[in-house]
C-alpha positions as CSV (number, residue, x, y, z in Angstrom):
1,M,30.4,55.0,-15.3
2,N,30.8,58.3,-17.1
3,A,34.2,59.3,-19.0
4,T,35.1,61.8,-16.0
5,K,34.7,59.3,-13.5
6,S,36.5,56.7,-15.5
7,K,39.4,59.0,-15.8
8,R,39.3,59.9,-12.4
9,N,39.5,56.2,-11.1
10,L,42.3,55.3,-13.9
11,G,44.3,58.3,-12.9
12,W,44.2,57.3,-9.3
13,I,45.4,53.7,-10.1
14,V,48.1,55.0,-12.5
15,G,49.2,57.6,-9.9
16,A,49.5,54.8,-7.2
17,T,51.2,52.5,-9.5
18,L,53.9,55.3,-10.7
19,V,54.6,55.9,-7.0
20,G,55.3,52.3,-6.5
21,V,57.5,52.2,-9.2
22,A,59.6,55.2,-8.0
23,L,59.9,53.6,-4.8
24,V,61.3,50.5,-6.3
25,V,63.6,52.9,-8.4
26,A,64.4,54.7,-5.2
27,V,65.4,51.4,-3.3
28,I,67.8,50.4,-6.2
29,L,69.4,53.9,-6.4
30,V,69.7,54.7,-2.6
31,T,73.2,53.5,-1.3
32,R,72.9,52.2,1.9
33,D,75.4,53.3,4.7
34,R,77.6,50.0,4.7
35,S,80.5,51.8,6.3
36,T,79.1,51.4,9.7
37,T,77.3,47.8,9.8
38,R,79.8,44.9,9.6
39,P,78.3,41.8,7.7
40,V,78.0,38.6,9.6
41,V,76.4,35.3,10.0
42,L,74.5,35.7,13.2
43,G,75.8,32.4,14.7
44,E,79.5,33.6,14.3
45,V,79.1,36.7,16.6
46,I,76.5,35.5,19.4
47,R,76.2,32.1,20.9
48,P,73.1,30.2,22.2
49,G,72.2,31.0,25.5
50,A,73.9,34.3,25.5
51,A,70.6,36.1,26.4
52,E,69.9,33.7,29.2
53,G,67.5,35.4,32.0
54,F,67.2,38.5,29.4
55,N,63.9,40.4,29.2
56,V,62.4,40.4,25.9
57,L,60.5,43.0,24.0
58,L,58.9,42.2,20.7
59,V,57.7,45.0,18.7
60,T,55.9,44.6,15.6
61,L,55.2,47.4,13.3
62,D,52.0,46.8,11.2
63,T,52.0,47.4,7.4
64,T,55.6,48.9,7.2
65,R,57.7,48.6,4.3
66,A,61.3,47.9,4.8
67,D,62.5,50.6,2.4
68,R,60.7,53.2,4.4
69,L,62.9,52.9,7.1
70,G,66.1,55.1,7.5
71,C,68.2,52.1,8.4
72,Y,67.1,50.1,5.4
73,G,68.2,53.1,3.2
74,Y,65.3,55.5,2.7
75,E,66.6,58.9,2.9
76,H,63.5,60.7,3.5
77,A,62.7,58.3,6.6
78,R,62.2,60.1,10.2
79,T,62.7,57.1,12.0
80,P,65.8,57.7,14.4
81,T,64.6,55.2,17.0
82,I,64.2,52.5,14.9
83,D,67.4,53.2,13.2
84,G,69.2,53.5,16.5
85,L,68.3,50.0,17.5
86,V,70.8,48.9,14.9
87,K,73.5,50.7,16.6
88,H,73.9,47.8,19.1
89,G,72.2,45.2,17.0
90,V,71.7,43.3,13.6
91,R,69.8,44.3,10.6
92,F,68.5,41.4,8.4
93,D,68.4,42.8,5.0
94,D,66.5,39.9,3.4
95,A,63.8,39.3,5.8
96,V,60.4,37.7,4.6
97,T,56.8,37.3,6.1
98,S,54.5,34.5,5.6
99,A,51.6,36.5,4.7
100,P,50.5,40.1,3.7
101,T,47.7,40.1,6.4
102,T,47.9,40.9,10.1
103,L,46.4,37.9,11.9
104,A,48.2,35.2,9.7
105,A,51.5,37.0,9.9
106,H,51.5,37.6,13.6
107,S,50.4,33.8,14.2
108,T,53.5,33.0,12.2
109,I,55.9,35.5,14.4
110,L,54.3,34.0,17.7
111,T,54.4,30.4,17.0
112,G,57.3,29.9,14.5
113,L,54.7,28.1,12.3
114,Y,53.5,28.8,8.5
115,P,49.7,29.3,8.0
116,P,49.4,25.9,6.6
117,S,50.5,24.4,9.9
118,T,48.1,26.7,12.2
119,G,45.5,27.0,9.6
120,V,45.3,30.8,10.4
121,H,44.9,32.3,6.9
122,E,42.4,35.2,7.1
123,N,41.7,38.2,9.4
124,G,38.3,37.8,11.1
125,V,37.7,34.1,9.5
126,N,40.5,32.2,11.4
127,L,41.7,31.9,15.0
128,L,44.8,30.2,16.6
129,T,43.6,27.1,18.6
130,P,44.9,26.1,21.8
131,E,46.9,23.1,20.6
132,F,49.6,25.6,19.3
133,T,52.3,26.9,21.6
134,T,52.8,30.6,21.4
135,L,56.3,32.3,22.4
136,A,54.3,33.9,25.4
137,E,53.3,30.4,26.5
138,R,56.9,29.1,26.3
139,L,58.3,32.2,28.2
140,K,55.7,31.9,30.8
141,T,56.4,28.3,31.5
142,A,60.3,29.6,31.9
143,G,59.4,32.1,34.8
144,Y,58.5,35.2,32.6
145,D,55.8,38.2,33.3
146,T,54.1,38.1,29.9
147,A,52.1,41.2,28.5
148,A,50.7,42.2,25.2
149,F,49.6,45.8,24.0
150,V,48.0,45.6,20.7
151,A,46.6,48.3,18.3
152,S,44.0,46.4,16.1
153,F,40.9,44.6,16.6
154,V,42.2,42.2,14.1
155,L,44.5,40.9,16.8
156,D,41.7,40.9,19.5
157,R,42.0,38.0,22.1
158,R,39.1,36.2,20.6
159,F,41.4,35.1,17.6
160,G,43.7,33.3,19.9
161,L,46.9,35.2,20.0
162,D,46.3,35.8,23.8
163,Q,47.4,32.5,24.7
164,G,50.3,32.6,27.2
165,F,50.0,36.4,28.1
166,D,49.1,37.4,31.9
167,V,48.0,40.7,30.2
168,Y,46.5,41.2,26.8
169,D,45.5,44.6,26.3
170,F,43.4,46.0,23.6
171,Q,41.1,49.1,23.9
172,A,39.9,50.6,20.6
173,D,40.2,54.4,20.3
174,P,37.0,55.8,22.0
175,E,36.1,57.8,18.6
176,A,36.3,54.7,16.4
177,A,32.8,53.8,17.3
178,E,31.4,57.2,16.0
179,V,32.8,56.4,12.4
180,K,33.2,52.7,12.0
181,S,30.5,50.0,11.7
182,A,30.0,47.9,14.7
183,T,31.0,44.8,12.1
184,S,34.2,46.3,11.0
185,L,37.6,44.8,11.9
186,E,39.5,48.0,11.4
187,Y,39.1,49.4,15.1
188,E,42.5,50.5,16.0
189,R,44.4,52.1,18.7
190,R,46.9,55.1,18.0
191,A,50.6,54.5,18.8
192,D,50.5,57.2,21.6
193,R,47.9,55.1,23.3
194,V,49.6,51.9,22.9
195,T,52.7,53.3,24.4
196,N,50.7,54.8,27.4
197,S,49.0,51.4,28.1
198,A,52.7,49.7,28.2
199,L,54.3,52.2,30.2
200,Q,51.8,52.1,32.9
201,W,52.2,48.3,33.1
202,F,55.8,48.4,33.5
203,K,55.2,51.4,36.3
204,T,52.5,48.9,38.1
205,R,55.0,46.0,37.7
206,S,57.8,48.0,39.3
207,A,55.5,49.1,42.1
208,E,54.6,45.9,43.0
209,G,58.2,44.7,43.2
210,R,58.3,42.2,40.6
211,T,62.0,41.1,39.6
212,A,61.1,38.1,37.1
213,P,62.0,38.8,33.5
214,F,59.4,40.0,31.2
215,F,58.3,39.2,27.7
216,T,56.3,41.9,26.3
217,W,54.7,42.5,23.0
218,V,53.9,46.1,21.8
219,H,52.1,46.3,18.3
220,Y,51.8,49.5,16.2
221,Y,49.2,49.7,13.8
222,D,49.3,53.4,12.4
223,P,51.0,52.6,9.1
224,H,47.7,50.8,8.1
225,M,45.1,52.7,6.2
226,P,43.8,55.2,6.7
227,Y,46.8,57.3,6.8
228,N,45.8,60.1,9.1
229,S,48.8,60.6,11.5
230,P,49.1,63.7,13.6
231,L,52.2,64.6,11.7
232,G,50.6,64.3,8.3
233,G,49.6,67.9,8.3
234,T,53.4,69.1,8.9
235,A,55.5,70.8,6.2
236,T,57.9,67.7,6.6
237,F,55.6,65.3,5.5
238,A,53.7,67.1,2.8
239,G,52.4,64.6,0.3
240,R,53.9,61.7,2.4
241,P,51.1,60.7,4.6
242,Y,52.2,57.2,5.0
243,D,55.8,58.2,5.9
244,A,54.1,60.6,8.6
245,E,52.3,57.3,10.0
246,I,55.8,55.5,10.4
247,A,57.6,58.6,11.9
248,F,54.5,59.1,14.4
249,V,55.1,55.3,15.5
250,D,58.9,55.8,15.8
251,S,58.5,58.9,18.1
252,H,56.1,56.8,20.5
253,L,58.6,53.7,20.6
254,K,61.1,56.4,21.5
255,R,59.1,57.3,24.5
256,L,59.0,53.5,25.5
257,M,62.9,52.9,24.8
258,S,63.6,56.1,26.7
259,A,62.0,54.8,29.8
260,F,63.7,51.6,29.4
261,D,66.9,53.5,29.4
262,E,65.8,55.6,32.6
263,W,64.8,52.4,34.5
264,G,68.1,50.5,33.6
265,L,66.3,47.9,31.7
266,R,67.9,48.3,28.0
267,E,71.2,46.5,28.8
268,R,69.5,43.3,29.8
269,T,66.7,43.4,27.1
270,L,66.6,41.7,24.0
271,V,64.6,43.8,21.4
272,I,62.9,42.2,18.5
273,L,61.6,44.8,16.0
274,V,59.7,43.4,12.9
275,A,57.0,44.3,10.3
276,D,54.2,42.0,10.0
277,H,54.2,42.8,6.3
278,G,54.4,46.1,3.8
279,E,52.2,48.1,1.8
280,A,52.1,47.9,-2.0
281,L,51.4,51.7,-2.6
282,G,50.7,51.0,-6.2
283,D,53.3,48.3,-7.0
284,H,51.9,46.0,-9.5
285,G,48.7,47.8,-9.5
286,E,47.7,47.0,-5.7
287,A,46.9,50.2,-3.9
288,L,47.1,48.6,-0.3
289,H,48.0,44.9,0.7
290,G,46.7,41.6,1.2
291,V,46.3,40.5,-2.4
292,F,49.6,39.9,-3.9
293,V,52.5,38.3,-2.5
294,Y,55.1,40.6,-4.1
295,E,58.2,42.1,-2.5
296,S,56.4,45.4,-1.4
297,T,54.4,43.6,1.0
298,M,56.3,40.5,1.7
299,R,59.8,42.0,2.6
300,V,60.0,43.3,5.8
301,G,62.3,45.2,8.5
302,L,63.8,42.6,11.1
303,I,66.2,43.8,13.8
304,L,67.4,42.0,16.8
305,S,69.0,44.7,19.2
306,S,70.8,44.7,22.8
307,P,73.8,46.5,23.9
308,A,74.9,43.6,25.9
309,L,74.7,41.2,23.0
310,F,76.0,43.1,20.1
311,E,79.0,45.3,20.6
312,Q,78.4,47.2,17.3
313,S,76.1,47.3,14.2
314,Y,75.9,44.4,12.1
315,R,73.9,43.2,9.2
316,V,73.0,39.9,7.3
317,D,72.7,40.3,3.9
318,D,73.8,37.1,2.3
319,R,70.8,34.9,3.0
320,V,67.1,34.9,3.4
321,V,65.3,34.8,6.6
322,G,61.9,34.5,7.7
323,T,59.5,35.9,10.5
324,V,58.9,32.1,11.0
325,D,62.5,32.0,12.4
326,I,62.0,34.5,15.2
327,F,60.5,31.9,17.8
328,P,63.3,29.3,17.6
329,T,66.0,32.3,17.3
330,V,64.7,33.9,20.7
331,T,64.5,30.5,22.5
332,E,67.9,29.6,21.6
333,L,69.3,32.9,22.5
334,L,67.5,32.4,25.9
335,G,69.0,29.0,26.5
336,L,65.7,27.2,26.4
337,D,64.7,23.9,24.8
338,P,63.5,24.0,21.2
339,E,59.8,23.8,20.3
340,E,58.7,22.1,16.8
341,S,58.9,25.0,14.3
342,D,58.6,25.5,10.6
343,G,61.6,28.0,11.0
344,I,64.9,27.9,12.2
345,S,67.1,29.4,14.7
346,L,68.8,32.1,13.0
347,L,72.0,31.4,15.0
348,D,72.5,27.9,12.7
349,T,75.6,28.8,10.8
350,G,75.1,25.7,8.8
351,A,71.7,26.7,7.3
352,A,71.4,27.1,3.7
353,A,71.7,30.7,2.8
354,D,69.2,30.3,0.0
355,R,66.7,28.1,1.8
356,A,63.1,28.3,0.4
357,L,60.5,30.1,2.6
358,Y,56.7,29.5,2.5
359,I,54.3,32.5,1.3
360,E,50.7,33.0,0.6
361,S,47.7,34.9,0.4
362,Y,44.3,33.7,1.1
363,Y,42.5,37.1,1.0
364,P,41.6,36.9,-2.6
365,L,39.2,33.8,-1.7
366,T,36.9,36.7,-0.1
367,M,36.6,38.2,-3.5
368,G,35.9,35.2,-5.4
369,C,39.4,34.8,-6.7
370,A,42.2,32.3,-6.4
371,K,44.5,32.2,-3.4
372,L,48.2,32.5,-4.0
373,R,50.9,30.4,-2.5
374,G,54.6,30.2,-3.3
375,L,58.2,29.9,-2.2
376,R,60.7,32.7,-1.7
377,R,64.4,32.3,-2.0
378,H,67.3,34.8,-1.5
379,T,67.6,34.9,-5.3
380,D,64.3,34.0,-6.5
381,K,60.6,33.6,-6.1
382,Y,57.7,31.1,-7.4
383,I,54.1,32.3,-7.1
384,E,51.4,29.3,-7.5
385,A,48.5,31.0,-9.3
386,P,46.0,30.7,-12.3
387,Q,48.6,32.5,-14.1
388,P,51.8,31.3,-12.4
389,E,54.9,33.4,-11.7
390,Y,58.6,33.1,-11.3
391,Y,61.1,36.0,-10.8
392,D,64.7,36.2,-10.8
393,L,65.1,38.8,-7.9
394,V,68.9,39.6,-8.5
395,G,68.4,40.8,-12.0
396,D,64.7,41.9,-11.5
397,P,64.1,43.2,-7.9
398,A,61.1,44.9,-9.0
399,E,59.5,41.7,-10.4
400,A,58.5,43.2,-13.7
401,D,59.5,40.3,-15.9
402,N,57.6,37.0,-15.2
403,L,60.0,34.3,-16.3
404,H,57.6,31.4,-15.7
405,D,56.7,30.7,-19.3
406,D,60.2,30.6,-20.3
407,G,60.2,27.2,-18.5
408,P,63.4,27.7,-16.3
409,P,64.3,24.7,-14.4
410,E,64.5,26.8,-11.2
411,A,60.8,27.4,-11.3
412,K,60.0,23.9,-12.1
413,E,62.2,23.1,-9.0
414,L,60.2,25.3,-6.6
415,E,56.8,24.2,-8.1
416,Q,57.7,20.7,-7.1
417,L,59.0,21.7,-3.7
418,L,55.8,23.7,-2.7
419,A,53.7,20.9,-3.7
420,L,55.6,18.1,-1.8
421,Q,56.3,20.5,1.3
422,W,53.1,22.2,1.5
423,P,50.2,20.6,-0.3
424,A,47.4,23.0,-1.1
425,R,45.0,21.7,1.7
426,A,47.5,20.7,4.3
427,G,47.6,22.0,7.9
428,G,45.0,22.6,10.6
429,T,41.6,24.3,10.1
430,G,42.3,27.5,12.2
431,A,39.0,27.0,13.8
432,T,37.1,27.8,10.5
433,R,33.4,26.7,11.1
434,V,31.9,24.1,8.8
435,L,28.2,24.5,9.3
436,T,26.6,21.2,10.8
437,T,23.8,19.4,9.2
438,A,21.4,20.8,11.9
439,E,22.7,24.4,11.3
440,L,22.2,24.0,7.5
441,E,18.7,22.7,8.0
442,R,17.9,25.6,10.4
443,L,19.2,27.9,7.7
444,A,17.1,26.4,5.1
445,A,13.9,26.5,7.6
446,L,14.8,30.4,7.8
447,G,14.5,30.6,4.1
448,Y,18.3,30.8,3.3
449,A,19.7,27.9,1.6
450,S,23.6,27.9,2.6
451,T,25.9,28.1,-0.2
452,G,28.9,29.8,1.5
453,N,31.1,32.5,-0.2
454,R,34.6,31.0,0.1
455,Q,35.2,28.4,-2.6
456,E,38.5,26.7,-3.3
457,S,38.2,25.8,-7.1
458,D,40.6,25.6,-10.1
459,A,38.1,27.7,-11.9
460,L,38.6,30.8,-9.8
461,P,40.1,33.8,-11.6
462,D,43.5,35.1,-10.9
463,P,43.5,38.0,-8.6
464,K,45.7,39.9,-11.1
465,E,42.8,39.9,-13.4
466,R,40.6,41.8,-10.5
467,I,43.1,44.2,-9.1
468,G,41.2,47.3,-10.6
469,L,38.1,46.2,-8.8
470,I,39.8,45.7,-5.6
471,N,41.1,49.2,-5.9
472,Q,37.7,50.6,-7.0
473,M,36.5,49.4,-3.6
474,T,39.1,51.4,-2.0
475,E,37.8,54.4,-3.7
476,V,34.2,53.7,-2.9
477,T,35.6,53.9,0.8
478,R,37.3,57.2,0.1
479,L,34.2,58.5,-1.5
480,M,31.9,57.5,1.3
481,A,34.2,59.3,3.8
482,F,33.6,62.4,1.8
483,E,29.7,61.9,1.5
484,Q,30.2,61.7,-2.2
485,Y,27.4,59.2,-2.2
486,D,26.1,59.2,-5.9
487,E,29.5,58.5,-7.2
488,A,30.4,55.8,-4.5
489,L,27.1,53.9,-5.1
490,E,27.7,53.8,-9.0
491,L,31.1,52.5,-8.5
492,A,29.9,50.0,-5.7
493,Q,27.4,48.6,-7.8
494,E,29.6,48.4,-10.8
495,V,31.9,46.1,-8.8
496,A,29.1,44.1,-7.2
497,N,27.6,43.3,-10.6
498,Q,31.2,41.6,-11.4
499,C,31.9,39.6,-8.3
500,D,29.6,36.9,-7.4
501,C,30.0,36.3,-3.8
502,W,32.4,39.0,-2.7
503,D,30.3,40.8,0.1
504,A,32.1,44.1,0.4
505,P,30.7,45.8,-2.9
506,V,27.2,44.5,-1.8
507,L,27.5,45.7,1.9
508,K,29.0,48.9,0.8
509,T,26.1,49.4,-1.7
510,A,23.3,48.8,1.0
511,E,25.3,51.2,3.4
512,I,25.3,54.1,1.0
513,L,21.5,53.3,0.4
514,V,20.8,53.5,3.9
515,N,22.5,56.9,4.3
516,I,20.6,58.3,1.5
517,G,17.5,56.8,3.1
518,R,16.7,54.2,0.4
519,H,16.1,51.2,2.9
520,D,13.7,49.4,0.7
521,E,16.3,49.0,-2.1
522,A,19.0,48.2,0.6
523,V,16.5,45.3,1.7
524,D,16.2,44.0,-1.8
525,R,19.7,43.9,-2.5
526,L,20.7,42.0,0.8
527,D,18.0,39.9,0.8
528,V,19.0,38.3,-2.8
529,F,22.9,38.3,-1.8
530,A,22.0,36.7,1.6
531,R,20.0,33.9,-0.1
532,R,23.0,33.2,-2.4
533,C,26.0,33.8,-0.2
534,N,25.5,33.5,3.5
535,T,27.6,35.8,5.6
536,T,26.8,36.9,9.2
537,E,27.6,40.5,7.8
538,A,25.0,40.4,5.0
539,F,22.5,38.9,7.5
540,F,23.2,41.9,9.9
541,Y,22.8,44.6,7.5
542,L,19.7,43.2,6.2
543,A,18.1,42.9,9.9
544,R,19.1,46.5,10.4
545,S,17.3,47.9,7.4
546,L,14.3,45.7,8.2
547,L,14.1,47.0,11.5
548,H,14.1,50.5,10.2
549,L,11.1,49.5,8.0
550,K,9.4,47.9,11.0
551,R,9.3,44.7,9.2
552,Y,9.9,42.8,12.8
553,A,9.1,39.5,11.8
554,E,11.8,39.4,9.0
555,C,13.9,41.2,11.0
556,E,14.0,38.5,13.5
557,R,14.5,35.8,10.9
558,A,17.6,37.5,9.6
559,L,19.1,37.8,13.0
560,D,18.4,34.2,13.6
561,A,20.5,33.2,10.4
562,A,23.1,35.7,11.6
563,E,23.4,33.6,14.6
564,V,23.6,30.5,13.0
565,L,26.7,31.6,11.3
566,D,28.0,33.4,14.5
567,P,26.9,31.0,17.5
568,T,29.6,32.2,19.8
569,G,28.4,35.7,19.2
570,Q,31.9,37.1,18.1
571,M,30.1,39.7,16.3
572,G,28.3,41.5,19.2
573,A,26.5,43.9,17.0
574,V,24.0,41.0,16.0
575,T,23.2,40.6,19.5
576,A,22.9,44.5,20.1
577,L,20.6,44.7,16.9
578,R,18.2,42.1,18.6
579,G,18.2,44.3,21.6
580,D,17.1,47.3,19.4
581,L,14.3,44.8,17.9
582,Y,13.0,44.0,21.4
583,F,13.2,47.7,22.6
584,A,10.9,48.8,19.3
585,Q,8.6,46.1,20.4
586,K,8.5,47.3,23.9
587,R,10.1,43.9,25.1
588,H,12.3,46.0,27.4
589,R,13.3,43.4,29.8
590,E,14.2,41.2,26.8
591,A,16.3,44.1,25.5
592,I,18.1,44.6,28.6
593,K,19.5,41.1,28.5
594,Q,20.5,41.3,24.8
595,Y,22.3,44.8,25.5
596,E,24.1,43.2,28.5
597,R,25.1,40.3,26.6
598,A,26.3,42.2,23.5
599,L,28.5,44.5,25.6
600,E,29.8,41.5,27.5
601,L,30.8,40.0,23.9
602,D,32.1,43.0,22.1
603,A,32.1,46.3,24.2
604,G,35.1,47.7,22.4
605,R,33.3,48.0,18.9
606,L,29.9,48.7,20.1
607,G,30.5,52.1,21.8
608,Q,28.3,54.4,23.6
609,K,25.2,54.1,21.8
610,V,24.6,50.6,23.2
611,R,25.2,51.6,26.6
612,D,22.8,54.4,26.4
613,N,20.1,52.0,24.7
614,L,20.7,49.9,27.7
615,T,20.3,52.7,30.3
616,L,17.0,53.7,28.4
617,A,15.7,50.2,28.2
618,R,16.1,49.9,32.1
619,Q,14.5,53.3,32.4
620,R,11.4,52.3,30.4
621,L,11.2,49.0,32.4
622,Q,10.7,51.2,35.5
623,E,7.6,53.3,34.1
624,P,4.1,52.6,34.6
625,N,3.0,50.1,31.8
626,P,6.5,49.8,30.1
C-alpha cells in the first residue's frame, strides 16, 4: 500500500477513535436530568401481576448506543418519543446486552437465556431451535394475539425467532436487491415501512373485532451501518449521520405511539423499549460493532413504560440489569407462571445489585480470531481473551486501563466464576451443522477436502491484534460503493494475505475482480480459498465466475459443493444460480424448476432479476426447438 493510502486509512481509524473518545468524555461531562426521575428498586413501586391482561409492545432498537438517547443524557439527541416513554416509566441506567450481534442479542431478549444456553452465537450461522420457549410462545398460550415486524434479514424466520408468532413480517426494502449481493445478510427495511406494516396489522385486527390482548414486537434496524437516514442531509444532523438514523426511528415510533393514543391502547399496554447492542464509533479502535465487548456496544438503553403502572418517571441506577431479564420480568408483571431463565425478574427486591452478567462475542471466530467471553457487574468487568482484561468501571468508565496484569482479587474471582458457571463449550449447538461422514466424502469426491473456517483453538490471535484489518474491510466496502476499485482491490488483498480462513476479504477481492472484468483471476483466488476453507459463499462466488466463463462442468461441481454445505437451501442464490446454469445450457424446463424453488426459499433477497429469468425461461420453453 502506498504512503498516501496508508495515511488515509490511518487517518480514518484515528478519526473514528477520537470520535469515540469524545463520546465517552461527553457521557462523563453531561449531567443527566435527575430532578424529574426518582431512583427506585423496581419491586418497591410495582407488584407482580400488576399488568395482568395488559397488551405488551416490545420495541427493539438495533445498534443503538444508550448514550445517544436524550433520556440517557445526550444533549444533541432528537429522540422525544423515546424520552417521553420515561414520563410514565422506568429507565434502567446500567443495562447490559448479552452479545454485540443482532441474532444472539435478540435470542436472549426473547428467551431469557444466554447464548451458551441456546447455542445462538452468530448471525447467519446459528438458529434458535424449537426446544426453547420464546416470549411469544409463552404469551400465545396465555391467549395473546402475537405479531412481529422485523427490519433485518438477520432476524428472518429461517433463524428461528418466529416461534410463537401468529404473524412474523419481514420484507426487505425493494431497492435492496439492486445494490446488495443475494448472499448478503444485510437486507433491511426502513423504519417508516416497519411502522406501516405494524399499523396495518393493528387496523386489520380492529376491523376483525379481535379483543384478545396482543404481544407485538417491532424491530427498527436503521442505526446499523450504512448510515443513510432521510434526515442525514438536513442541517440539524450535519456531520452526525448516526444520530440522524436514531432520530428517524424515533419519528416513526412516534407514529405508532400516536396511533395507540388515538385508539385508546396506551393505558393498558406495557411498552418495553430496549437496544439489542450499541455501536463502537471508534471506541477502542473498533469502527462498528460485533468484535469487542466494551461498554460502547454492550451497555444499552432499557425502558419499561405504562401510564397505568408508573405514576411518574423513575430510574434504576444502583444495580446492573440485563436484557436476559426482560422475559422473566414481563411474565411476572403479567401474573404468569415463570419459565426457566438465565435472568431474573427485575421485581425481585432481594436480587444482588452487583450480580455478574454473562457477555460474549463469537464474531471474531469468523475472522480467525479468538472469541471473547466475560462477566459484567455493576462496578467492574472481566473479559476472557488471549490477553485477558479487567476494568474498574467506577474509576475507569472508558475502560482505558486494563488492570488484569496487576492481579486484583476481583479479576480472579470473576475468572473463576465464569469458568464455573459458563464453561467455554457449554450449552446447545444452535443448530450449527457438523458435516456427516457422507457429506465430507461427497465434498472430497468433488475435489474439495473439508477443513472448515471456524476453529476454536488456544492459538487463535486476540481480536485486539486484528482490529486494524477489520476496519480496513469496512474501508473496502466504502471504496467499492464509490467504485474506487483499484484502491479497494489493493486493500482487500492486503487483508486476505494476513487472514487464513476469513472469507470476507477473499470474497470482496473476487467481487472487485468480477466488477472490473477479471473473471479468470477471481476463479483462481476462489478455487484456492474454497479448497482450504469450505464456505457456501465461497463456492457460490466461484460458481458464478465459472458460469460467466462458460466452464459449465466446473460450475456445476462448485454448486454441488455449495449445496453440501447448505442442504436446506437457506441461501436461495445457490439454487437460482443453478437455474442460470441450466438456462445457459438451454435446459429450460430444469431452469424453471430451479428458479421456482429459489423464489420459494429466498424471494426477499433474490429480487426481480430471478423473476424475470423465470419468465424468460418459460417463454423459451414455449418456443420451437427450445
